[in-house]
NULUM-860423 format. One record per residue (C-alpha): x, y, z. Coordinates in steps of 0.5 Angstrom, whole numbers, plus 2048, in hexadecimal, padded with zeros to 3 digits. Layout:
% NULUM-860423
XYZ;...
This chain:
% NULUM-860423
7D47E680C;7DB7E880D;7DA7EE809;7D47F080D;7D87EE814;7DD7F3812;7D87F9810;7D57F8817;7DC7F881A;7DD7FF817;7D7801819;7D87FF821;7DF803820;7E1807824;7DF80382A;7DD808830;7DC802835;7D5801835;7D67FD82E;7DC7F9830;7D97F3832;7D57F382B;7DC7F5827;7E07F082A;7DB7EB829;7DA7ED821;7E27ED821;7E27E6823;7DC7E481F;7E17E7819;7E77E381B;7E27DC81B;7DF7DE814;7E67DF811;7E97D8814;7E37D5811;7E47D880B;7EB7D680B;7E97CF80D;7E47CE807;7E97D2802;7EF7CF7FF;7F67D27FF;7FA7D27F8;7F77D17F2;7F77D77ED;7FC7DC7ED;7FD7E07F3;7FA7E87F1;8017EB7F4;8077E97F0;80B7E97F7;8067E47FA;8077E07F3;80F7E07F4;80E7DE7FB;80A7D87F9;80F7D67F3;8157D77F7;8167D07F8;8197CD7F2;81A7C67F5;8137C47F3;8127C27EC;80B7C27EA;80A7BF7E2;8047C17E0;8007BD7DA;8027BE7D3;7FF7C27CE;8007BC7C9;7F97BA7C8;7F97B27C7;8017B17C9;8007B67CF;7FF7B17D4;8057AC7D2;8097B37D2;8077B57D8;8087AE7DC;80F7AE7D9;8117B57DB;80E7B47E2;8127AD7E2;8187B07E0;8187B67E5;8157B17EB;81B7AD7EA;8207B27EA;81D7B77EF;8227B57F5;8287B87F0;8247BD7ED;8237C07F4;82A7C07F5;82B7C47EE;8267C97F0;8277CA7F8;82C7D07F7;8277D47F3;8217D27F8;8267D57FD;8277DB7F9;81F7DC7F7;81D7DB7FF;8227E1800;8207E57FA;8187E57FD;81B7E7804;81E7ED801;8187EF7FD;8147EE803;8187F3806;8197F8801;8127F8800;8107F9807;8157FF807;812802801;80B801804;80E80580A;81180B806;818809809;81E80B806;82380780A;829805806;8297FD805;82D7FC7FF;8337F9803;82E7F4807;82B7F2801;8327F17FD;8357ED803;82E7E9804;82E7E77FC;8357E87F9;8387E17FB;8327DD7F9;8317DF7F2;8357D97EF;8307D37EE;8357CE7ED;8387CF7F4;8367C87F6;8387C67FD;8357BF7FD;8337BC804;82F7B6807;82C7B680E;82D7AE80D;8327AA811;8397AB810;83B7A580B;8347A6808;8357AE807;83B7AD804;8397A87FF;8327AD7FD;8377B37FD;83C7B07F8;8367AD7F3;8337B47F3;8397B87F2;83A7B37EC;8337B57E9;8357BC7EA;83C7BB7E6;8387B77E1;8337BC7E0;8377C27E1;8397C37D9;8317C27D7;82F7C77DC;8357CC7DC;8317D17D7;82B7D17DA;82E7D27E1;8327D77DE;82C7DB7DC;8297DA7E3;8307DD7E6;82F7E37E1;8287E47E4;82A7E37EB;8307E87EA;82C7EE7E7;8267ED7EC;82B7EE7F1;82E7F47EE;8277F77ED;8257F57F4;82B7F97F7;8297FF7F3;8227FF7F5;8257FE7FD;8298047FC;82880B7FC;82780C7F4;82180A7F1;8228097E9;81E80D7E5;81880A7E1;81B8097DB;8218067DE;81D8027E3;8197FF7DD;81F7FD7D9;8227F97DF;81B7F57E0;81B7F47D8;8227F17D9;8207ED7DF;81A7EA7DB;81E7E87D5;8237E47DA;81D7E17DD;81C7DB7D9;8237D77D9;8207D27D4;81E7D77CF;8257D97CE;8287D27CE;82C7D17C8;8277CC7C4;82D7CA7BF;82F7C67C4;82C7BF7C3;82C7BD7CA;8297C37CD;8247C37C7;8227BC7C9;8227BD7D1;81E7C47D0;8177C17D2;81A7BE7D8;81E7C47DB;8187C87D9;8147C47DF;81A7C57E4;81B7CC7E3;8137CE7E2;8127D07E9;8197D47E9;8177D87E2;8107DA7E5;8147DC7EB;8187E07E7;8127E47E4;80F7E57EA;8157E87ED;8167ED7E7;80F7EF7E8;8107F07EF;8167F47EE;8127F87E9;80D7FA7EE;8137FC7F3;8168017ED;80F8037EB;80F8017E4;80D7FB7E0;8107F47DE;8107F47D6;80A7F27D2;8077EB7D3;8067E77CC;7FF7E57CA;7FD7DE7CC;8017D97C8;7FB7D47C8;8007CE7C6;7FC7CA7CC;7F57CB7C8;7F57C47C6;7F67C27CD;7F17C67D0;7EC7C47CB;7EE7BD7CC;7ED7BE7D4;7E77C27D4;7E27C07CE;7E17B97D0;7DE7BB7D6;7D97C07D3;7D77BB7CD;7D57B67D3;7D27BB7D7;7CE7BD7D1;7CC7B67CF;7C97B57D6;7C57BB7D6;7C27B97D0;7BE7B47D4;7BA7B97D8;7B87BD7D2;7B07BE7D2;7B07BF7CB;7B47BE7C5;7B47C37C0;7B67C27B9;7BC7C67B7;7BD7C87AF;7C47C97AD;7C57CD7A6;7CB7CC7A2;7CD7CF79B;7D27CB798;7D67CD792;7DC7C978F;7DE7C6795;7E47C1795;7E17BA797;7E57B979D;7E37C07A0;7DC7BF79F;7DC7B87A2;7DF7BA7A8;7DA7C07A9;7D47BB7A7;7D77B67AC;7D77BB7B2;7D07BC7B1;7CE7B47B1;7D27B47B7;7CE7B87BB;7CC7B67C2;7C57B97C1;7C27B57BB;7BC7B97BA;7BE7BE7B4;7BE7BF7AD;7C37C17A8;7C17C57A2;7C67C679D;7C67CA797;7CB7C9791;7CC7D078E;7CD7CE787;7D47CA788;7D37C6782;7D77C0785;7D47B9784;7D97B7789;7D67BC78E;7CF7BA78C;7D07B278D;7D37B4794;7CD7B7796;7C87B2793;7CC7AD797;7CB7B179E;7C47B279C;7C37AB79B;7C77A97A1;7C37AD7A6;7BC7B07A4;7BD7B67A9;7C27B97A3;7BF7BC79E;7C27C0798;7C07C4792;7C47C678C;7C37CD789;7C47CE782;7C97D3782;7CE7D7787;7CA7DC78A;7CE7DE790;7CF7DC797;7C97E079A;7C47DD795;7C77D6796;7C67D779D;7BF7D979C;7BD7D4798;7BF7CF79D;7BB7D37A2;7B57D279E;7B67CA7A0;7B77CB7A7;7B17C97AB;7B47C97B2;7B27CD7B8;7B97CF7B8;7BE7D17B2;7C57D17B2;7CA7D27AD;7D17CE7AB;7D67D07A6;7D77CA7A1;7DF7CA7A3;7DE7CA7AB;7DB7C57B0;7D77C57B6;7DA7C27BD;7D67BB7BF;7D27BF7C4;7D07C57C0;7C97C47BF;7C87C17C6;7CB7C77C9;7C67CC7C5;7C07C87C7;7C27C87CE;7C37CF7CE;7BC7D17CB;7B97CC7D0;7BC7CF7D6;7BB7D67D3;7B47D67CF;7B47DD7CF;7BA7DD7CA;7B97DF7C3;7C07DD7C0;7C77DA7C3;7CE7DA7C0;7D47D67C3;7DC7D67C3;7E07D47BD;7E77D27BB;7EB7D17B5;7ED7CB7B1;7F37CA7AD;7F47C77A6;7F57C07AA;7EF7C17AE;7F37C37B5;7F07C87B9;7F37CF7BB;7F17D67BC;7EB7D57C1;7E77DB7C2;7E37DC7C9;7DE7E17C8;7DA7E57CD;7D37E57CE;7CE7EA7CA;7D37F07C8;7CF7F57C4;7D57FA7C4;7DA7F47C1;7D57F27BC;7D57F97B9;7DD7F87B8;7DD7F17B5;7D97EB7B4;7DC7E87BB;7D67E37BB;7D77E07B4;7D67D87B6;7D27D57B8;7CB7D87B8;7C47D57B9;7BE7D97B9;7B77D87BA;7B37D77B3;7AE7DC7B5;7B37E17B6;7B77DF7B0;7B17E17AC;7B07E87AF;7B77E97AD;7B77E77A6;7BC7E27A5;7C37E47A2;7C37EA79D;7C77EA796;7CC7F0795;7D07EF79B;7D47E9799;7DA7E779E;7D67EB7A3;7CF7E87A2;7CF7E57A9;7D17EB7AC;7CB7EF7A9;7C77E97AB;7C97E97B3;7C87F17B3;7C17F17B0;7C07EB7B5;7C27EF7BB;7BD7F57B9;7B77F07BA;7BA7EC7C0;7BF7ED7C5;7BD7E77C9;7C47E47C7;7C77DE7CB;7CE7DC7CA;7D17D57CB;7D87D57CE;7DA7CF7CA;7DE7CE7C4;7D87CB7C0;7DB7CD7B9;7E17CC7B5;7E37D17B0;7E77CE7AA;7ED7D37A9;7EF7D17A2;7F17D479B;7E97D479A;7E87D97A0;7E77E079E;7ED7E37A2;7F17E079C;7EF7E4797;7F07EB798;7EB7EE793;7E67EA796;7E87EC79D;7E77F379B;7E17F2797;7DE7EF79E;7E07F57A2;7DD7FA79E;7D67F579E;7D77F57A6;7D87FC7A6;7D27FE7A2;7CE7F87A6;7D07FC7AD;7CE8037AA;7C78007A8;7C67FD7AF;7C88047B2;7C38087AE;7BE8037AF;7BF8047B7;7BF80B7B6;7C680C7B9;7CA8127B6;7D180F7B5;7D680E7AF;7D98077AD;7E18077AC;7E38017A9;7EA7FE7AD;7EB7F97A8;7EA7F17A8;7E37F27AA;7E47F67B0;7E07FD7B1;7E08037B5;7D98067B7;7DB80D7B8;7D58107BC;7D38177BB;7D481C7C1;7CD8207C2;7CE8277C4;7D382A7C8;7D28277CF;7D78297D4;7DB8247D7;7DE8247DE;7E48217DF;7E681F7E6;7ED81E7E8;7EE81C7EF;7F681D7F1;7FA81D7F7;8018207F5;80581D7F0;8058237EC;8098207E6;80481C7E5;7FE8217E5;8028267E1;8038207DB;7FB81F7DC;7F98267DC;7FE8297D6;7FD8237D2;7F58247D3;7F582B7D1;7FA82B7CB;7F78257C8;7EF8257C9;7EC8277C3;7E58277C7;7E482E7CA;7DE82E7CE;7E182B7D5;7E382D7DC;7E982A7E0;7E78287E7;7EE8277EB;7EC8257F2;7F28257F7;7F28207FC;7F6822802;7FC8247FD;802827801;8088287FC;80A82F7FA;80B82D7F3;80482B7F3;8018327F5;8068357F0;8038317EA;7FC8337EC;7FE83A7EC;8008397E5;7FA8367E3;7F683C7E1;7F28397DB;7EA83C7DC;7E88357DB;7EC8327E1;7E88327E8;7EC8307EE;7E982D7F4;7EB82A7FB;7E98247FE;7EC824805;7EA81D808;7ED817808;7EE814802;7E88107FF;7E88107F7;7E080F7F7;7DF8157FC;7E48197F8;7E18187F1;7DA8197F4;7DC81F7F7;7DE8227F1;7D881F7ED;7D48247F1;7D882A7EF;7D88287E8;7D482C7E3;7D48277DD;7CF8237DA;7D581E7D9;7D981B7DF;7E08197DD;7E48167E3;7EB8167E1;7F28147E5;7F78197E6;7FC8147E3;7F98147DC;7FC8187D6;7F881A7D0;7FB8187C9;7F68197C4;7F281F7C2;7EB81B7C1;7EB8177C7;7E581B7CB;7E081B7C5;7E08137C5;7DF8137CC;7D98187CC;7D68157C6;7D680E7C9;7D38117D0;7CE8157CD;7CA80E7CA;7C480D7CF;7C68057CF;7CD8077D2;7CE8087D9;7D68097D9;7DC8097D4;7E38087D5;7E98087D0;7EF8047CE;7F58067D3;7FC8047D2;8028047D6;8088097D4;80B8037D0;8058027CC;8027FC7CF;7FB7FB7D1;7F97FD7D8;7F17FE7D7;7ED7FB7D2;7E77F97D6;7E67F67DD;7E47EE7DE;7E17ED7E5;7E47E67E7;7EB7E77E5;7EF7E67EB;7E97E57EF;7E77EC7EF;7E87F07E8;7ED7F17E3;7EF7F47DD;7EF7EF7D7;7F57F07D2;7F97F37D8;8007F47D6;7FF7F17CF;8027F57C9;7FD7FA7C6;7FE7F77BF;7F77F37BE;7FB7ED7C1;7F67E77C1;7F47E37C7;7EE7DE7C8;7EA7E47CA;7EB7E87C4;7EF7EE7C4;7EF7F57C8;7EE7F97C1;7E67F77C1;7E17FC7C5;7DD7F77CA;7D87F77CF;7DA7F57D6;7D87F57DD;7DC7FB7DF;7E27FF7DD;7E78037E1;7E680A7E4;7ED80C7E2;7E980F7DC;7E280E7DC;7DC8127D9;7D58127DC;7CF8167DB;7CE81B7E1;7C78197E2;7C88127E2;7CE8137E7;7C98177EB;7C38127EA;7C880C7ED;7CA8107F3;7D18117F0;7D780C7F3;7D68087F9;7DA80B7FE;7DB805803;7E08037FE;7E78077FF;7EC8067FA;7EA8007F5;7E37FD7F2;7DF8037F2;7DF8047EB;7DE7FD7E9;7D87FD7EE;7D58037EB;7D58007E4;7D27F97E7;7CC7FE7E9;7CC8017E2;7CB7FA7DF;7C67F87E4;7C27FE7E1;7C27FB7DA;7C88007D8;7CE7FE7D4;7D57FF7D6;7D98007D0;7E18007CF;7E38047C9;7EA8037C6;7EA8097C1;7EC80D7C7;7F380C7CA;7F680F7D0;7FD80E7D3;7FC80C7DA;80280D7DE;8008087E4;8078067E7;8067FF7E9;8007FA7EB;7FD7FB7F2;7FF7F67F7;7FA7F37FB;7FD7F6802;7FC7FD7FE;7F47FC7FE;7EF7FD804;7ED7F6805;7E67F8806;7E67FA7FF;7E77F37FD;7E27F0801;7DD7F67FF;7DF7F47F8;7DE7ED7F9;7D77EE7FB;7D57F37F5;7D97EE7F0;7D67E77F3;7D07E67EE;7D57E67E8;7DB7E37EC;7D77DD7ED;7D37DD7E6;7D87E07E2;7D97E77DE;7D57E67D8;7D97EB7D4;7DF7E67D5;7DF7DE7D4;7E07D97D9;7E57D57D5;7EA7DA7D6;7EE7DB7DC;7EC7DF7E2;7F37DE7E5;7F77E47E1;7F57E97DC;7F87E67D6;7F17E37D3;7F57DC7D3;7F17D57D3;7EE7D37DA;7F17CD7DD;7EF7CF7E5;7E87CC7E7;7E77D27EC;7E27D77EA;7E37DF7EC;7DF7DE7F3;7E47D87F5;7EA7DD7F3;7E77E37F6;7E67DE7FD;7ED7DC7FC;7F07E37FC;7EC7E5802;7ED7DF806;7F57DE804;7F87E4800;7F67EA804;7FB7ED809;7F67EC80E;7F57E580C;7FC7E480B;7FE7E6812;7F87E5816;7FC7E681C;7FD7ED81A;7F67EE818;7F47EC81F;7F97F1822;7F77F781D;7F07F6820;7F27F5827;7F67FB826;7F07FF823;7EC7FD829;7F17FF82E;7F280682B;7EB80782C;7EB805834;7F2808835;7EE80D83A;7EE80783E;7F580683F;7F680D841;7FA80D847;80080F84A;80480E851;801815854;7FA813852;7FB80C854;7FE80E85B;7F781385C;7F380C85B;7F7808860;7F4807867;7F880586D;7F87FD86D;7F77F9874;7FC7F4876;7F87EE876;7F87E7872;7F47E786C;7EE7E386B;7EB7E5865;7EF7E685F;7EC7E8858;7F17E6852;7F07EA84B;7F17E5846;7F17E683E;7ED7E183A;7F07DB837;7EE7D5833;7F37D1836;7F77D083C;7FD7D483B;8037D5840;8017DB843;7FA7D8844;7FD7D2847;8017D684C;7FB7DA84E;7F77D484F;7FD7D1853;7FE7D7858;7F77D8859;7F67D085B;7FC7D0860;7F97D7863;7F27D3864;7F57CD866;7FA7D086B;7F77D786D;7F07D586C;7EF7DB867;7E97DC863;7EB7DD85C;7E77E0857;7E97E184F;7E77E784B;7E87E6844;7E87EE842;7EA7EE83A;7E57EA837;7DD7EB838;7DB7E5834;7DF7E0838;7DB7DB83B;7DD7DA842;7DC7D3842;7E17D283D;7E67D6841;7E47D2847;7E67CC843;7EC7CE841;7EE7D0848;7EC7CA84B;7F17C6845;7F67CB848;7F67C984F;7F27CE852;7EB7CF854;7E67D5856;7E07DA854;7E17DC84D;7DE7E384B;7DE7E6844;7DE7EE844;7D97F083E;7DB7F783E;7DF7FC842;7D97FE847;7D97F784A;7E07F884D;7DC7FD852;7D77F7854;7DD7F2856;7DC7F085D;7E27F3862;7E87EF863;7EE7EF867;7F37EF860;7F27EF859;7F77ED855;7F97EF84D;7FC7E984A;7FD7ED843;7FF7F4842;7F97F683F;7F57F4845;7F97F984A;7F57FF849;7EF7FB84A;7F27F8851;7F4800852;7ED802851;7EA7FC855;7E580085A;7E47FA85F;7EC7F7860;7F07F8866;7F67F7862;7F87F785B;7FD7F2858;8017F1852;8037EA850;8097EC84B;80B7E5847;8107E8843;8127EF840;80C7F083C;80D7F6838;8127F1834;80C7EE831;80A7F482D;80E7F8828;8107FF82A;80A80382A;80480482E;8037FE831;80A7FD833;809804836;80380283A;8067FB83C;80C7FF83F;807804842;8047FE846;80A7FE84A;80A80584D;803804850;806802857;8027FC857;8047F685C;8097F2857;8097EB857;80F7E9853;8107E284F;8177E1850;81D7E5853;81F7E784C;8197EB84A;8197EE851;8207F0851;81E7F484A;8187F784B;8197FA852;8207FC850;81D80084A;81680284C;812804853;80F7FD854;8117F985A;80F7F385D;8107EC85F;8147E785A;8137DF85A;8167DA856;8127D6851;8137CE853;8117C8850;80C7C2851;80F7BD856;80D7B8851;8137BA84D;8187B8852;8187B1851;81E7AC850;8207AC848;8207A5845;8267A2843;8297A483C;82B79E83A;82E79D833;8297A2830;82A7A882B;82C7AE82F;8257B382F;8267BA82E;81F7BE830;81E7C582C;81B7CA831;81A7CF82B;8137CF827;8127D2820;80B7D5823;80F7D9829;8137DE826;8177DF82D;8197D882D;81E7DA827;81C7D4823;8207D781D;8267D7820;8257D0823;8237CD81C;82A7CD819;82D7CB81F;8297C481F;82B7C3818;8327C3819;8317BF81F;82D7BA81B;8327BA816;8387B981A;8357B381F;8307B181A;82D7AA81C;8307AB823;82B7B1825;8247B2826;8217B9826;81A7BA829;8167C082A;80F7C082E;80A7C5831;8077C782A;8057C4824;8097C681E;80B7C2817;8137C2817;8127C180F;80F7C880F;8167CB812;81A7C780D;81C7C3814;8197BC811;81E7B6813;8217BB818;81C7BB81E;8167B8820;8107BC823;80C7B9829;8077BE829;8037C082F;8047BB835;8007BA83C;8057BC842;8067B4843;8087B383C;80C7B983C;8107B7842;8117B083F;8147B3839;8187B783C;81B7B2841;81D7AE83A;8217B4838;8297B5839;82A7BC837;8257C2836;8267C8831;8227CF833;8237D6832;81F7DC835;81F7E3834;81A7E5839;81C7E7841;8187E0843;81A7D9842;8157D583F;8117D0843;8147CB83E;81B7CC83F;81A7CB847;8167C5846;81C7C2841;8217C4847;81D7C084C;81C7BA848;8247B9848;8257BC841;82C7C083F;82A7C683C;82E7CB837;82B7D2838;82D7D9835;8307DE83A;82A7E283D;82C7E6843;8257E6846;8267DE847;82C7DE84B;8287DD851;8277D684F;82C7D484A;8337D384B;8387D2845;83C7CC845;8387CA84C;8317C884A;8317CA843;8357CC83D;8357D483B;8367D6834;8367DC830;8307DC82B;8347DA825;8337D4821;83A7D2821;83B7D3829;8347D082A;8367CA826;83D7C9829;83A7C9830;8347C482E;8397BF82B;83D7C0831;8387BE836;8357B8831;83C7B5831;83E7B6838;83A7B183C;83D7B3843;83C7BB842;8357B9840;8347B5846;8377BB84A;8337C0847;82C7BC848;82E7BA84F;82F7C2851;8297C484D;8247BF851;8277C1857;8267C9856;81F7C8854;81E7C385A;8207C985F;8197CD85F;8127CB85E;80B7CE85C;8097CE863;80F7D2866;80E7D7860;8077D8861;8077D9868;80D7DF867;8087E2863;8027E2868;8067E486D;8087EA869;8017EC867;7FF7EB86F;8047F1871;8017F8871;8047FD86C;8047FD864;80C7FF862;8107FB866;8157F6862;8167EF864;81D7EE861;81E7E6861;8257E3863;82A7E285D;8267E8859;82D7EB858;82E7E5853;8287E884F;82B7EF84F;
């Protein structure tokens, strides 16, 4: 729904006025939908997509989280013990890690600044700033123990914590010394990045490698020291977040330097025992419960040949069958001439014990194929499965099989995941397989165990063939696939394959014979399938099918680019020099290139196979490629990035041969980073919530993961279009790439359309290119609409899972490690959309972006000047106004601005019989009754009307005065056709609410329109009239008489300090006030209470827990009562208008400490009715402490403040404004008495 809403908004832009109401309503709906999404989507969970975001989350190393232990049965007590020790020492560990915590926070701030600078293309020199900010903080042992408790208690606590640090210092010195080295190196790199010289690629990679090598202090600890070795598990938990932080910072730096972190290691799988101990009990219970709902209970026959099997091993195997939760099975055993009386006795024992076990003895050893077929002859079940004599089944294996056949009756055969058993029976080496993958089966017997087949299909296939010993099962599976591709994969570890001296892999001679047999089986399979291909034996029962190129088709190689001539030169030179296949054309598509070096390179490229095209539209990856495809002449299209390098001569033939296969939709090769790590080996939909590359950044050495390795060809849902070949006629039939995408996602989406047509998407490792991709993409570097469109396209697989991956493997990274998180791909995607995209992380900024775009479309409505304003102005009569119209912006709560308007309008009506009409001008969707209720709550009354479009302005009734209450309303006031006078209520210097730019300029322009100015304080009046043509009357804001009541006696209670700053109000200076409050609390401790009121917030979020107490939103009466109990108030203001809160506090008889603001001098008299301070933490602290400790001074300031606030009333001020509006003319300035102080 959100994606549809975003598309609809795009269609409504640009707004021409007629659809303004509809556009704004849909924008409001989008905001509401996003809020609902955030409410329903949990923040956190699996790792953030962006490494800088991950570093931000990990920077707080004062949170010590101990995950469950991987140690199987002993894991629970180990975890409990660790958590208990960590919990008991947490107060001391916080002090231990506090200096590093402070350093981490500063590092994140620096990285954000440098990232923003790079994004903006700025070259501002920041090295001195970075060095000054970080160098003094690199020492993680710079402990400064402070306690916020009362003095005696504080000293005791500090002494105990300091003692702990002294005792622990020798133990952790080596760890913290390594962390200090990491900190120092990091600062050195950051200073370099912040300077004008950027390291070269090789130097940058070396720096990141050095940083990564220091990232784990425990890895470098001297294990020869007994104490270190014994306590290492404890310190691993203490440093867990810091180590993760170090790694994410290294990746963020690599992005900044446009290089990569060192290659990652394959998953260690040391926690596999904990994984299956955690996951499998629930799977077994679920399968057992589901058996009760089966409509039928078919017989499953298990065929098992045996030959001189050791008794304990065979017992384990048969016992695993007896332990099956599904009981309707038979075990058919054929003894392949073992000649062992012990074996015969054992089998007879089991046959007597359970009639479901039957065995026959063959007179001689005839080989595994004939022995298996002999067992198959005894099978009577509807389904037949295979089990080796030294392996074992999981207890729910047969249950899962029968449940799968019942759920999908169209299936003919199924297979499961598997792991290995060592000599002691310990499980290891899990293999989590993809769903049916024909390409993978032609590379190796990935299916292997556990296979169950319909008996009818078994009969058609013909059982196992002799002559293929060692690969007889592989030959059988290949023949099985020829008869039926209705294959089901059960993603459960149902089979435990024993790894022992009996295994084939321990005998090199047998292994080679098995490989030869497998090669022959695969060659015969291809011949039966009438495939023109050759089979290459890669050793250890792995094979390559080399398909033959048919004819000499023309290949159109499409390369979009924008400048970067050095990359383009590398690509073109390597392609022309190394490509053996001659029949191609190279289409170089320039997208608004501008560098002279680029044009010079293009001039030098004169090979007749090169064609040069121009795409002069804004960048849109799918549109550029579709354009080039229309210009291409080849029957095969190869989409290729400009940052590739060809390294092998036969690369193109492999892609051509695959793409010519009618069952294949697209094919892509293995892509490697310049350092040899894997960049692309296929695409999995759901990784990180969208799509990711499995094996990314793993070494290109065939390293094993639970998903296998990157050296096998596979089927996937998608491959990357960084290098992707597709038949031209298919590409045209599909309609090309979807041009509603802009940067990312279109390649995945087009592949998904191929899959939906029944075509295969193929990854081949037999062609390799070097991909000079500089760094992982940042979230903020990709259009947000691409994420939403991707979500819609990928959603069926995000929810149901990618069939060519495995649901037991992680979606939170590309490592193919075990999955510990519960979220599916859809949940991860929704969290990214709701929390991690730039628009979601900075909702205010996103809202401002939409507002600015809309504003730009309406700029003609703000097109005026003093000259134009004068031409529209008519002479005004000198008469008391009786009808006033107030142009007010929409609101969802009572704001100070709305309260002022309501108060003035109410007094105008009560004292001068003015008829008020309130016009909501900026929100066509706003409900008039709601605004009327808000005005009533604010103390006003009058008719409310909502302008639905700009045309309704002309239909407003005539009035004596129209008053703009915000700068955006000033143009409407100017153009009001029925107004005798036009006024502007200036509540502050409004340009300051915007950054320098269009909105600032427009806000300034509103002061040049020669309206009647109504200035809400002498300070605002003085500044505006001195700098702009706007003239008018000034009134003093005053207070409700409710506040001018006697204060209660203070008695012997604690002193109360009221903080007037608030974290959600930037102009209140909360960041500057907070350290002042901490210092005051530290010095006075229990002698002072610090309060904050006005808006609700959690002090703990700002590290102010125990320092101040937030009272949230209060009614006027509650606020008045609270103020009168306070002794001192601390407030800062950097605008031209004092907040109503400051005025109310002064009227309540509270001594105030404020910063020196010239605009407030009409009100504040230093050392008379307030204390004025420089806006620095030390000076503010001094003045507040002075006020808190000197009761006489406090009472003098409070009394004079009360007296000053009692010198004026709202009635007097409104009468002054009314009198001004009753006079003729538009430009006279009515300067108040005493305004010289404001100047």
